[in-house]
C-alpha positions as CSV (number, residue, x, y, z in Angstrom):
1,G,0.0,0.0,0.0
2,G,2.8,2.4,0.8
3,I,4.5,1.8,-2.5
4,L,1.2,2.6,-4.3
5,L,0.9,5.9,-2.3
6,I,4.5,6.9,-3.1
7,L,3.8,6.2,-6.8
8,L,0.6,8.2,-6.8
9,L,2.4,11.0,-5.0
10,A,5.2,10.9,-7.6
11,L,2.6,11.0,-10.5
12,Q,0.8,13.9,-8.8
13,Y,4.0,15.8,-8.5
14,I,4.9,15.1,-12.3
15,Y,1.4,16.3,-13.2
16,A,1.7,19.4,-11.2
17,H,5.1,20.2,-12.7
18,R,4.4,18.8,-16.2
19,E,5.7,21.8,-18.1
20,E,9.1,21.6,-16.4
21,F,9.4,17.8,-16.9
22,A,8.3,18.1,-20.6
23,I,11.4,20.1,-21.4
24,Y,13.7,17.2,-21.0
25,P,13.6,14.4,-23.6
26,E,14.2,11.8,-20.9
27,T,11.0,12.7,-19.0
28,R,8.8,14.0,-21.9
29,G,7.5,10.6,-22.8
30,I,6.3,10.0,-19.2
31,V,4.6,13.4,-19.2
32,A,3.0,12.8,-22.6
33,S,1.7,9.4,-21.4
34,L,0.3,10.9,-18.2
35,C,-1.4,13.8,-20.2
36,R,-3.1,11.2,-22.5
37,I,-4.6,9.5,-19.5
38,T,-5.6,12.7,-17.7
39,G,-6.5,14.9,-20.7
40,C,-3.9,17.6,-19.8
41,E,-1.9,19.3,-22.5
42,I,1.8,20.2,-22.7
43,E,3.4,22.9,-24.9
44,P,5.1,21.6,-28.0
45,Q,8.9,21.4,-27.8
46,Q,10.7,24.4,-29.2
47,D,14.4,24.8,-30.1
48,P,14.9,28.0,-32.2
49,S,18.6,27.3,-32.4
50,A,17.8,24.3,-34.6
51,V,16.3,26.4,-37.2
52,H,18.7,27.4,-40.0
53,L,18.6,29.8,-43.0
54,L,19.5,27.9,-46.1
55,N,19.5,30.6,-48.7
56,H,18.2,34.0,-49.3
57,A,17.6,36.7,-52.0
58,V,16.7,40.5,-51.9
59,Y,14.5,42.1,-54.5
60,A,13.0,45.4,-55.1
61,H,9.2,45.2,-54.4
62,P,7.4,45.0,-57.8
63,A,4.3,47.0,-56.5
64,R,5.6,49.4,-53.8
65,E,8.2,52.1,-54.0
66,N,10.9,52.1,-51.4
67,A,10.1,48.5,-50.4
68,L,12.1,45.2,-50.5
69,I,11.1,41.6,-50.6
70,I,13.5,39.1,-49.0
71,K,12.8,35.5,-49.9
72,A,14.5,32.7,-48.1
73,L,14.4,29.0,-47.3
74,I,14.5,27.9,-43.6
75,R,14.7,24.4,-42.1
76,T,14.6,22.9,-38.7
77,R,17.1,20.3,-37.8
78,A,15.5,19.5,-34.5
79,E,14.3,15.9,-34.1
80,F,10.8,17.0,-33.4
81,P,8.2,19.3,-35.1
82,Q,8.2,22.6,-33.3
83,P,6.3,25.9,-33.5
84,Y,7.3,28.3,-36.2
85,P,9.9,30.7,-34.9
86,I,9.6,34.6,-34.8
87,I,12.1,35.8,-37.2
88,E,14.1,38.9,-36.3
89,L,15.7,40.7,-39.2
90,A,18.4,43.3,-38.6
91,L,19.8,45.4,-41.3
92,A,23.3,46.9,-40.8
93,D,25.6,49.5,-42.4
94,L,29.2,49.1,-43.5
95,N,30.4,49.5,-39.8
96,D,28.0,46.7,-38.7
97,N,25.7,49.3,-36.9
98,R,22.0,48.4,-37.1
99,V,20.0,50.7,-39.2
100,A,16.7,48.8,-39.0
101,L,15.3,45.9,-36.9
102,R,11.9,44.1,-37.3
103,R,10.4,40.9,-36.0
104,F,8.0,38.8,-38.1
105,G,5.5,36.3,-36.8
106,P,4.7,33.1,-38.9
107,G,1.5,34.8,-40.3
108,E,3.7,37.6,-41.7
109,Y,6.4,35.4,-43.3
110,L,5.0,32.1,-44.5
111,T,3.9,32.0,-48.1
112,E,1.3,29.4,-47.2
113,R,-0.7,30.3,-44.1
114,P,-0.8,27.3,-41.7
115,D,-3.4,27.0,-39.0
116,E,-2.4,28.7,-35.7
117,N,-1.5,25.4,-34.1
118,A,0.6,24.1,-37.0
119,L,4.1,22.9,-36.3
120,M,7.2,23.3,-38.4
121,P,8.0,19.9,-39.9
122,V,11.3,18.3,-39.4
123,N,13.9,18.4,-42.2
124,T,11.6,20.3,-44.6
125,N,12.4,23.4,-46.6
126,I,10.0,26.2,-45.6
127,P,9.7,29.1,-48.0
128,V,9.8,32.5,-46.3
129,Q,8.9,35.9,-47.7
130,L,9.5,39.2,-45.8
131,Q,8.4,42.6,-46.9
132,V,10.3,45.6,-45.6
133,L,10.7,49.2,-46.2
134,D,13.9,50.0,-48.0
135,P,16.3,51.5,-45.4
136,G,18.3,53.1,-48.1
137,Q,21.9,52.8,-49.3
138,N,23.3,52.6,-45.8
139,A,21.9,49.1,-45.3
140,V,24.4,46.8,-46.9
141,A,24.0,43.6,-44.8
142,F,21.2,41.8,-43.0
143,E,21.1,39.1,-40.3
144,F,18.4,36.7,-39.5
145,E,17.8,35.4,-35.9
146,F,15.2,32.9,-35.0
147,L,13.5,33.5,-31.7
């Protein structure tokens, strides 16, 4: 009886702290199993450092003056599907000083609109399109960061 009570107490503790246990691959399976039984939900795993920029190109916007279109391909190398990241785009001058900075959510950069709970598939090229105001001739470089 005592062992059963200890096991129930451990399961109750895991349930109460499921988000912290779900972060670690070693315990995520236990938490997922517990949530299937109890009906709870855990946030999808997320690792923005696993998202990589494969290639990019910058074009003058065909319909707007003083605007640019940046097309790119991104891919996640994580071992699990994850939420689409926020993309931070920084434009810099010759001295590497930022002249512009903007963050884009998935609804702003995905060429095909996923539903709001869609996850980024593993090892799949994802086309990205960003529309920005042209910061002028001072901006000679740009940098992507995935948040």
